[in-house]
GUDREN-727585 format. One record per residue: residue number from 1; chain; y, x, z of N, C-alpha, C in turn. Coordinates in steps of 0.2 Angstrom, whole numbers, padded with zeros to 4 digits. Example, Ala and Ser with C-alpha at 12.3 -4.5 7.8 and 13.67 -1.06 7.14 Angstrom:
1	A	-0028	0066	0039	-0022	0062	0039	-0016	0066	0039
2	A	-0011	0064	0035	-0005	0068	0036	0000	0064	0039
//
This chain:
1	A	0356	0350	0440	0357	0343	0442	0364	0341	0441
2	A	0369	0345	0442	0376	0343	0440	0378	0347	0434
3	A	0374	0349	0430	0376	0353	0424	0376	0360	0425
4	A	0376	0364	0419	0376	0371	0419	0382	0374	0422
5	A	0382	0379	0426	0388	0382	0429	0391	0386	0423
6	A	0397	0385	0421	0401	0389	0416	0406	0393	0419
7	A	0408	0393	0425	0413	0398	0428	0415	0395	0434
8	A	0421	0398	0437	0423	0397	0443	0431	0396	0443
9	A	0434	0393	0448	0441	0392	0449	0442	0395	0456
10	A	0447	0400	0456	0449	0403	0462	0456	0400	0463
11	A	0457	0398	0469	0464	0395	0471	0466	0399	0477
12	A	0472	0402	0476	0475	0406	0482	0482	0405	0483
13	A	0485	0406	0489	0492	0405	0491	0493	0409	0497
14	A	0500	0411	0498	0502	0414	0504	0501	0408	0510
15	A	0498	0410	0516	0497	0406	0521	0503	0402	0523
16	A	0509	0405	0523	0515	0402	0525	0518	0398	0519
17	A	0516	0399	0513	0517	0395	0507	0525	0394	0507
18	A	0529	0398	0509	0536	0397	0509	0539	0400	0503
19	A	0537	0406	0500	0540	0409	0495	0536	0409	0488
20	A	0530	0407	0488	0526	0407	0482	0522	0401	0482
21	A	0521	0399	0475	0517	0393	0474	0509	0395	0474
22	A	0505	0390	0474	0498	0391	0473	0496	0393	0466
23	A	0492	0398	0466	0490	0401	0460	0482	0399	0458
24	A	0481	0398	0452	0474	0396	0450	0471	0401	0445
25	A	0465	0404	0445	0462	0408	0440	0456	0405	0438
26	A	0455	0404	0432	0448	0402	0429	0444	0408	0427
27	A	0438	0409	0430	0435	0415	0428	0427	0413	0426
28	A	0424	0418	0423	0417	0417	0422	0412	0421	0426
29	A	0415	0426	0429	0411	0430	0434	0411	0428	0441
30	A	0407	0431	0445	0406	0429	0452	0410	0433	0457
31	A	0414	0437	0454	0419	0441	0458	0425	0443	0454
32	A	0430	0444	0458	0437	0445	0454	0441	0449	0459
33	A	0445	0454	0457	0450	0457	0461	0456	0454	0459
34	A	0459	0451	0465	0466	0448	0464	0471	0453	0465
35	A	0476	0453	0460	0481	0458	0461	0488	0455	0461
36	A	0493	0459	0462	0500	0457	0463	0501	0453	0469
37	A	0498	0455	0474	0499	0451	0481	0504	0455	0484
38	A	0508	0452	0489	0513	0455	0493	0510	0458	0499
39	A	0512	0464	0500	0509	0468	0506	0510	0465	0512
40	A	0506	0466	0517	0506	0463	0524	0507	0456	0524
41	A	0504	0452	0520	0505	0445	0520	0498	0441	0520
42	A	0498	0436	0524	0491	0432	0524	0491	0428	0518
43	A	0485	0428	0515	0484	0424	0509	0477	0420	0511
44	A	0477	0414	0508	0471	0409	0509	0468	0409	0502
45	A	0461	0409	0502	0458	0409	0495	0452	0403	0496
46	A	0451	0400	0490	0445	0396	0490	0442	0396	0483
47	A	0436	0394	0482	0433	0394	0475	0429	0388	0474
48	A	0429	0386	0468	0425	0380	0466	0421	0382	0459
49	A	0415	0379	0458	0411	0380	0452	0413	0375	0447
50	A	0413	0378	0441	0415	0373	0435	0408	0372	0431
51	A	0407	0366	0429	0401	0365	0425	0403	0360	0419
52	A	0399	0361	0414	0400	0356	0408	0396	0350	0410
53	A	0398	0346	0414	0395	0340	0416	0394	0334	0412
54	A	0399	0333	0408	0399	0327	0404	0399	0328	0396
55	A	0393	0329	0394	0392	0331	0387	0395	0326	0382
56	A	0397	0320	0384	0399	0315	0379	0407	0316	0377
57	A	0411	0318	0382	0418	0320	0380	0419	0327	0380
58	A	0415	0331	0382	0416	0339	0382	0420	0341	0388
59	A	0421	0337	0393	0426	0340	0398	0422	0344	0403
60	A	0425	0349	0405	0423	0353	0411	0425	0350	0417
61	A	0421	0350	0422	0423	0347	0429	0421	0352	0434
62	A	0425	0352	0440	0424	0356	0445	0420	0353	0451
63	A	0416	0357	0455	0413	0355	0461	0418	0355	0466
64	A	0416	0354	0472	0420	0354	0478	0422	0361	0480
65	A	0428	0362	0483	0431	0369	0484	0426	0371	0490
66	A	0426	0378	0490	0423	0381	0496	0427	0381	0502
67	A	0425	0383	0508	0429	0383	0514	0435	0388	0512
68	A	0440	0387	0515	0446	0391	0514	0445	0397	0519
69	A	0447	0403	0516	0446	0409	0520	0453	0413	0519
70	A	0456	0415	0525	0463	0418	0525	0462	0425	0527
71	A	0465	0429	0524	0465	0437	0525	0472	0439	0524
72	A	0474	0445	0528	0480	0448	0528	0479	0454	0523
73	A	0484	0455	0518	0484	0461	0514	0486	0467	0519
74	A	0485	0473	0516	0486	0479	0520	0494	0481	0520
75	A	0496	0485	0525	0503	0487	0525	0504	0492	0519
76	A	0510	0493	0518	0512	0498	0513	0511	0504	0516
77	A	0511	0510	0512	0511	0516	0514	0517	0518	0518
78	A	0517	0523	0523	0523	0524	0526	0528	0527	0521
79	A	0535	0527	0523	0540	0530	0519	0539	0538	0519
80	A	0544	0541	0516	0544	0548	0516	0547	0551	0523
81	A	0544	0556	0526	0546	0559	0532	0551	0564	0529
82	A	0556	0566	0533	0561	0571	0531	0560	0577	0536
83	A	0559	0582	0532	0558	0589	0536	0564	0592	0537
84	A	0566	0594	0543	0572	0597	0544	0571	0605	0543
85	A	0576	0608	0543	0576	0616	0541	0572	0619	0546
86	A	0566	0623	0544	0562	0626	0548	0566	0632	0552
87	A	0563	0633	0558	0566	0639	0561	0561	0644	0561
88	A	0562	0650	0558	0558	0656	0558	0559	0661	0563
89	A	0554	0663	0567	0555	0668	0572	0550	0674	0571
90	A	0551	0679	0573	0546	0684	0573	0545	0686	0580
91	A	0538	0687	0582	0536	0689	0588	0537	0696	0589
92	A	0536	0699	0595	0536	0706	0597	0530	0710	0593
93	A	0525	0706	0592	0519	0709	0589	0520	0710	0581
94	A	0525	0708	0578	0526	0708	0571	0524	0702	0567
95	A	0521	0697	0571	0519	0691	0568	0525	0686	0567
96	A	0525	0682	0562	0530	0677	0561	0528	0670	0564
97	A	0533	0666	0567	0531	0659	0569	0536	0655	0565
98	A	0534	0649	0564	0539	0644	0561	0538	0638	0565
99	A	0544	0635	0567	0545	0629	0571	0547	0623	0566
100	A	0543	0618	0565	0544	0613	0560	0546	0607	0564
101	A	0551	0603	0562	0553	0597	0565	0554	0592	0559
102	A	0552	0586	0560	0553	0580	0555	0555	0574	0558
103	A	0558	0569	0554	0560	0563	0557	0554	0558	0555
104	A	0553	0553	0559	0549	0547	0557	0551	0544	0551
105	A	0546	0542	0547	0548	0538	0541	0552	0531	0542
//
C-alpha cells in the first residue's frame, strides 16, 4: 500500500547526547550489530522502514520512526590485578603451602 520496503534506517545517539551526535545507518537487512559504542553508556535507538514510494521521481521515502528504545552498554572488563610475591611454606608433613595475595584492579 505504501510501496515495496527497500531497507531500513537506524538512528541512534547517546541518551545524554553531550559528547556525540546522532548517527544514521541505512541498511537492507532486518537486523544489524551496532559497533564502536562507548562502554557503560545509555544509547537510544529507533528504526524506520524505507520504500520506493514515488516512482515518478525515483525518491526513496521513510515511514514513521519506531518507538525509541534506550539501553546501556556493558561495562568494560576489569583491569589487571597485581599479584604480590607469594609466600611459600612447608608444613611438618612435607607438603608445601602457598599464600597468595593480590590487589583489586
